[in-house]
C-alpha positions in Angstrom: 120.7 88.2 91.6 122.7 85.0 92.1 124.6 85.6 88.9 125.6 89.1 90.0 126.7 87.8 93.4 128.9 85.2 91.6 130.3 87.8 89.3 131.2 90.0 92.3 133.0 87.1 94.1 134.8 86.1 90.9 136.3 89.6 90.4 137.8 89.6 93.9 141.0 87.8 95.1 140.6 84.4 96.7 141.8 85.8 100.0 138.9 88.2 100.3 137.1 87.3 103.6 133.7 85.8 102.8 131.7 87.8 105.4 133.1 91.1 104.0 132.4 89.9 100.4 128.8 89.2 101.2 128.3 92.4 103.2 129.7 94.5 100.4 127.8 93.0 97.6 124.6 93.4 99.6 125.4 97.0 100.1 126.2 97.6 96.5 123.0 95.9 95.2 121.0 97.9 97.7 122.5 101.1 96.3 121.8 100.1 92.7 118.2 99.3 93.7 117.4 102.7 95.3 113.9 103.9 94.5 115.0 107.2 92.8 116.8 105.3 90.1 115.1 104.6 86.8 118.0 104.1 84.4 121.1 103.7 86.7 119.7 100.5 88.1 120.8 96.9 88.6 119.8 96.4 84.9 122.3 99.0 83.9 125.0 97.4 86.1 124.2 94.0 84.6 124.5 95.4 81.0 127.8 97.1 81.8 129.2 93.9 83.3 128.0 91.9 80.2 129.9 94.2 77.8 133.0 93.9 80.0 132.8 90.2 80.0 132.2 89.9 76.3 135.3 92.0 75.5 137.5 91.1 78.4 140.2 89.9 76.1 140.6 93.5 74.8 142.1 94.8 78.1 145.1 94.1 80.3 143.2 94.0 83.6 139.5 92.9 83.1 138.9 92.4 86.8 139.8 96.0 87.6 137.3 97.0 84.9 134.7 94.6 86.4 135.1 96.1 89.9 135.0 99.6 88.5 131.7 98.7 86.8 130.3 97.7 90.2 131.3 101.0 91.8 130.9 103.5 88.9 127.4 104.6 89.9 127.3 103.0 93.3 126.6 106.5 94.7 124.1 108.2 92.4 122.1 111.2 93.5 120.8 113.4 90.6 121.0 116.4 92.9 124.8 116.0 93.3 127.6 116.9 90.9 130.3 114.7 92.5 128.8 111.2 92.2 131.8 109.7 90.4 134.2 111.1 93.0 132.3 109.8 96.0 131.8 106.5 94.2 135.6 106.3 93.7 136.2 107.0 97.3 133.7 104.3 98.3 135.7 101.9 96.1 139.0 102.8 97.7 137.6 102.2 101.2 135.6 99.0 100.4 138.2 97.2 98.3 141.0 97.7 100.8 138.8 95.7 103.3 138.6 92.9 100.7 142.3 92.2 100.3 142.4 93.8 96.9 146.0 94.8 96.2 146.6 98.6 96.5 147.6 98.9 92.8 144.3 97.4 91.7 142.4 99.5 94.2 144.0 102.6 92.7 143.2 101.4 89.2 139.5 100.8 90.0 139.2 104.2 91.6 140.8 105.8 88.6 138.4 104.1 86.3 135.4 105.1 88.3 136.5 108.7 88.2 137.0 108.4 84.4 133.2 107.9 84.0 132.7 111.6 84.8 134.2 112.5 81.4 134.1 109.3 79.3 137.2 110.5 77.6 140.1 108.1 78.4 143.6 108.9 77.1 144.8 107.1 73.9 146.1 103.6 74.8 144.0 103.4 78.0 142.4 100.1 77.2 140.9 99.5 80.7 139.4 103.0 80.6 138.2 102.6 77.1 136.3 99.4 77.8 134.6 100.7 80.9 133.5 103.9 79.3 132.4 102.0 76.2 130.3 99.7 78.3 128.8 102.6 80.3 127.7 104.4 77.1 126.6 101.3 75.2 123.0 102.4 75.4 123.8 105.4 73.1 124.2 102.9 70.2 121.0 101.1 70.9 117.8 100.8 68.8 115.5 103.8 68.6 113.0 102.3 71.0 115.7 101.4 73.6 117.3 104.8 73.3 113.9 106.5 73.8 113.3 104.4 76.9 116.7 105.4 78.2 116.0 109.1 77.8 112.6 108.7 79.5 114.3 106.9 82.4 116.9 109.6 82.8 114.2 112.3 82.7 112.4 110.5 85.6 115.6 110.6 87.6 115.7 114.3 87.2 112.0 114.9 87.8 112.9 117.6 90.4 114.3 119.8 87.6 111.8 121.9 85.6 111.4 121.0 81.9 113.2 124.1 80.5 116.2 123.7 82.8 116.4 120.0 82.1 116.3 120.5 78.4 119.1 123.0 78.6 121.3 120.8 80.8 120.6 117.8 78.6 121.5 119.7 75.5 124.8 120.6 77.1 125.5 116.9 77.9 124.7 115.9 74.3 126.9 118.7 72.9 129.8 117.5 75.1 129.4 113.9 73.9 129.1 114.9 70.2 132.2 117.0 70.7 134.4 114.1 71.8 136.8 112.9 69.1 135.3 109.4 69.6 132.6 108.1 71.8 133.9 104.5 71.9 137.6 103.5 72.3 137.7 99.7 72.0 138.3 99.3 68.3 135.8 96.5 67.7 133.1 98.4 69.6 133.9 101.7 67.9 133.5 100.0 64.5 129.9 98.9 65.3 128.7 101.6 67.8 130.1 105.0 66.9 127.8 105.8 63.9 124.5 104.7 65.5 125.4 106.4 68.8 126.1 109.7 67.0 122.9 109.4 65.1 120.9 108.9 68.3 122.6 111.8 70.1 122.1 114.1 67.1 118.5 113.2 66.8 117.8 113.9 70.5 119.7 117.2 70.3 117.8 118.3 67.3 114.5 117.6 69.0 115.6 119.7 72.0 116.7 122.5 69.8 113.4 122.5 67.9 111.9 123.8 71.2 114.7 125.9 72.7 114.4 126.5 76.4 115.2 129.9 78.0 118.8 130.5 79.2 119.5 128.7 82.4 122.4 127.0 84.2 123.5 124.2 81.9 125.2 122.3 84.8 122.0 120.8 86.2 122.2 117.5 84.2 125.2 115.4 84.7 124.0 112.0 83.9 124.4 109.9 80.7 
């Protein structure tokens, strides 16, 4: 975890008090390591940060995007529907104690909230890179994508199969209905087509065994 701790420190202003920096990174890593997480884990955080680092030159404020990556699933409870909002509120409180300037705190919170829709406005390069990094798994290989879907299902083990299938189909429909899944041009060129293929294949498999009508709002995770 030393690399993650260094990445956290590097994204903060030099004036951030060291004890508060250490306390907050310990708290965040503990949150990302909660036992009910199977996909939204430290590995996911690491992957998101890696994409942000690789394409940091594509955005005007990469450190805001990095900090938003740390907080975007900091609070993750599959039984809640407001994880993004409460994670954004956590970012607002936490970053203010670390001497992060108010405009950057506001930007980080905005970015965290954006991961609820993954649909940034045209020209929102910070938002585009964060949501691209968060959805990178959609463009992965068939085996990696399958492992992702299995992990998400484990996180929602409390939901019966039929209800989960209906909610998951609604999530996939929403994603496929977006004008674009990826917003950073270089990533969109490489990831859009394989991601849509993976999503369509999963949705087709769900529809081959249609569940009974239930509330489609039960699955909010990607």
